[in-house]
N, C-alpha and C positions, 0 to 999 in steps of 0.2 A: 575281324574276319580275315581270312587269308586272301591275298590279292589274286592269286591264281584261281581261286574258287570264284571270285567275282567276275574275272575275265572269262572264265569258262561259262558262267551263266549268261553273260552278255552275248558271247558268241552263239550260244544255244538259242537265245531269244531272237537274235538277228537271223540266224539260219531258218528258224520257224517262220519269221516274218516274210522271208523270201520264198521258202519252199511251199508253204501252204497255199498262198494265192497262185503261185505258178502251177501247182498241181491242179487246182480248181479250174483255171483257164485252159490248161492243156486237155483235161478230160472233157470240158465243154466243147472245145474245138474238135477233138477226136470224135465225139459223139455226133456233132453236126456234120462232119465230113463223111462219116460212115453210116449216116442215117438212111435207111432204106424205106421204100414205100411212100415217097413224097407225093407221087401221083395217084396213090391208092387211098380211097376213102370209104369208110363204112357209112352209108347214108341212113340206113334203118336196120334194126334188128328186132326180131319177134321170137320170144321164147315159146316153144310149143310143148314144153314139158321137160322131164328129166333128160338131159343130154341131147336135146333136139332143138334146133332153131332155124329160122329163115333169116338170111342177110341180103340186103340190097347193097352191092358194092359198086362204086364208081371207079373206073380205071380209064384214064384218058377220056375218050368221047363216048364211052359205052357204060351202061348199067347192067350188072349181072345179078340175077336172083339165084342164091345158093341155098341148098338144103344141107344142113350140117348136123352130123351125129358123131358119136365117139369113133365109129369105124370108117366113116366116109364123108366126103364133100361132093355134092352132086350139083351140077349146073342145070337149073330148071328152066331158065329163060335168059335171053340177053336182048337189049334194046339200045338204040342210039340215044345219047343224052339230049333232051330238049335244049333248044338254043338258050332259053332263059337260065338254065342251070350252068351252062358254059360261061355266061357272063358273070355269074356269082363266083365261080371258081377262079376266074382270071382277076377279079378285083382284089 
């Protein structure tokens, strides 16, 4: 075999060994840094039929009941989160 071919393959393998893990960790870091909605949680969802659902969404210290269809999202009710739920979120 040609020596230059062997060295080319070795350089290719070394480059892949460095680039692939680096790309993996950079994309994970970027995804965690730009991750939105960390305070927003869907507590419950109820499907009401085709393209209709109810969602209980917790955001900070409140619960929101949302009616969702293809055309709209409607706020049906909002309440403060019970103290027992706040303890679960903080743990």
